[in-house]
C-alpha positions in Angstrom: 141.9 58.8 99.9 138.4 57.6 99.3 136.2 60.4 98.0 132.5 59.6 97.5 130.1 61.8 95.6 126.5 61.1 96.8 124.6 60.0 93.8 120.9 60.6 94.3 119.9 61.8 90.9 120.2 65.5 91.6 123.3 67.1 90.2 125.7 67.6 87.4 128.2 65.2 88.8 130.6 65.0 85.8 132.1 68.4 86.3 132.8 67.6 90.0 134.4 64.3 88.9 136.6 66.1 86.4 137.7 68.8 88.9 138.7 66.1 91.4 140.7 64.3 88.7 142.5 67.5 87.8 143.5 67.7 91.5 145.0 64.3 91.2 142.3 62.2 93.0 139.6 59.8 92.0 136.0 59.9 93.3 133.3 57.3 93.2 129.6 57.9 92.8 127.5 56.1 95.3 124.1 56.0 97.1 125.2 53.0 99.1 125.1 53.8 102.9 128.1 51.7 103.8 130.3 53.1 101.1 129.3 56.7 102.0 130.0 56.0 105.7 133.4 54.5 104.9 134.6 57.5 102.8 137.4 59.8 103.9 135.5 62.8 102.2 131.9 63.1 101.0 130.6 65.5 98.4 126.9 66.2 98.4 126.0 67.9 95.0 122.7 69.3 93.9 121.2 70.9 90.9 117.5 71.3 90.4 114.5 71.7 92.6 114.6 71.2 96.4 111.4 69.2 97.1 112.1 66.6 94.4 115.8 66.3 95.5 114.7 65.8 99.1 112.2 63.2 98.0 115.0 61.3 96.2 117.1 61.5 99.4 114.3 60.2 101.5 113.6 57.3 99.1 117.2 56.2 99.4 117.3 56.7 103.2 120.2 59.2 102.8 118.2 62.0 104.6 119.0 60.1 107.9 122.5 59.2 107.0 124.0 62.5 105.9 123.5 64.5 109.2 125.2 61.6 111.1 128.4 61.5 109.0 131.6 62.2 110.9 134.0 62.8 108.1 134.3 66.1 106.2 131.2 66.7 104.0 130.9 69.4 101.3 127.4 70.4 100.0 127.5 72.3 96.7 124.7 74.6 95.5 121.4 72.8 96.2 123.3 70.3 98.3 124.2 73.2 100.7 120.6 74.5 100.7 119.3 71.0 101.6 121.7 70.9 104.6 119.8 73.9 106.0 116.7 73.8 108.2 114.2 74.4 105.4 113.8 76.2 102.1 111.1 78.3 100.6 111.6 76.3 97.4 108.6 74.0 97.5 108.3 74.7 101.2 110.8 71.9 101.8 112.1 70.6 105.1 115.9 70.3 105.0 118.4 68.1 106.8 118.8 70.6 109.7 122.6 70.6 109.7 122.9 74.4 109.3 120.6 76.5 111.5 119.3 78.8 108.8 116.2 78.9 106.5 116.7 79.3 102.8 114.8 82.2 101.2 113.9 83.3 97.6 115.6 86.3 96.1 113.2 89.3 95.8 111.9 90.6 92.5 114.3 93.5 92.8 116.9 91.5 90.9 117.1 89.1 88.0 116.3 85.6 89.3 118.1 83.3 89.1 121.4 84.9 89.8 123.5 83.4 87.1 127.2 84.1 86.5 130.1 85.4 88.4 130.0 87.2 91.8 132.4 87.9 94.6 133.0 86.2 97.9 134.3 88.0 100.9 134.5 87.8 104.7 136.3 84.4 104.2 136.5 82.5 107.5 137.3 78.8 107.0 140.2 76.5 106.0 138.2 76.1 102.8 139.6 79.5 101.8 143.2 79.0 102.7 145.3 80.9 100.1 142.1 82.5 98.5 142.0 86.3 98.4 139.0 88.3 99.5 136.7 89.4 96.7 137.5 86.5 94.3 134.8 85.7 91.7 132.9 82.4 91.9 130.3 81.0 89.5 126.8 80.9 90.9 123.4 79.8 89.5 120.6 80.0 92.1 117.2 81.6 92.9 117.3 80.9 96.6 119.8 81.8 99.2 120.9 81.2 102.8 120.8 84.5 104.8 123.9 85.6 106.6 124.1 83.7 109.9 126.6 82.5 112.6 127.6 79.6 110.4 128.5 81.8 107.4 132.1 81.5 106.3 131.8 83.5 103.1 129.5 86.3 102.0 128.2 87.5 98.6 126.0 90.4 97.8 123.1 90.1 95.3 120.2 92.4 96.3 121.1 91.3 99.9 124.3 90.1 101.6 123.9 86.3 102.0 126.0 83.3 103.0 127.8 81.9 100.0 129.5 79.3 102.2 128.6 77.7 105.5 130.5 75.6 108.0 129.4 73.7 111.1 131.8 71.1 112.6 132.7 68.6 109.8 130.0 70.0 107.5 130.8 72.6 104.8 128.6 74.1 102.1 129.2 76.4 99.1 126.4 78.1 97.2 128.9 78.7 94.4 130.2 75.9 92.2 133.9 75.4 93.0 134.1 72.9 90.1 133.1 75.6 87.6 135.0 78.5 89.2 138.4 78.1 87.5 141.7 77.8 89.4 140.4 79.5 92.5 137.4 77.2 92.7 139.6 74.2 92.3 141.9 75.5 95.1 138.8 75.6 97.4 137.9 72.1 96.4 141.6 71.0 97.0 141.5 72.7 100.4 138.4 70.7 101.3 140.1 67.5 100.3 143.0 68.4 102.6 140.9 68.8 105.7 141.9 66.2 108.2 139.4 63.7 109.5 138.8 64.5 113.2 
């Protein structure tokens, strides 16, 4: 199985690589359009600030490619947020895959949310064998509100979508690669999704 992690200069990619290796697979880092298109699975990571990450995607032409991919694609953290319509972070237009706008947490809570929080209302093959209310590791100041594409929910000041799915596109606000055995199970479930 060919697994490609999109390498556009926004993300802690090593921890994802190590998690995939622990599952018995190898991944390649690439920003090459043809290599990404030929992958069986694509992982779209993201750490950092939305507008600069989107600029890097545009510079490499990947902003047009990602929404057209037909194989299973997993956006993680900022990767998931960039797959949404837009984000309040830097007033940034997203890729428009998920039909939701990303908002900033209010000042009622400590921002960023950093640490472990629960996921529930699990609705996707991503969560096969995962119990309701498992704890996942999150670090973020912005969130996708609950919407029709939400496949997991978390509560931090408000209930929000901690995972999204539309067709072959999946997103997790949490870091499966940093969420222990349960996170790796979710990553493993993604890698088992058949190519339609």
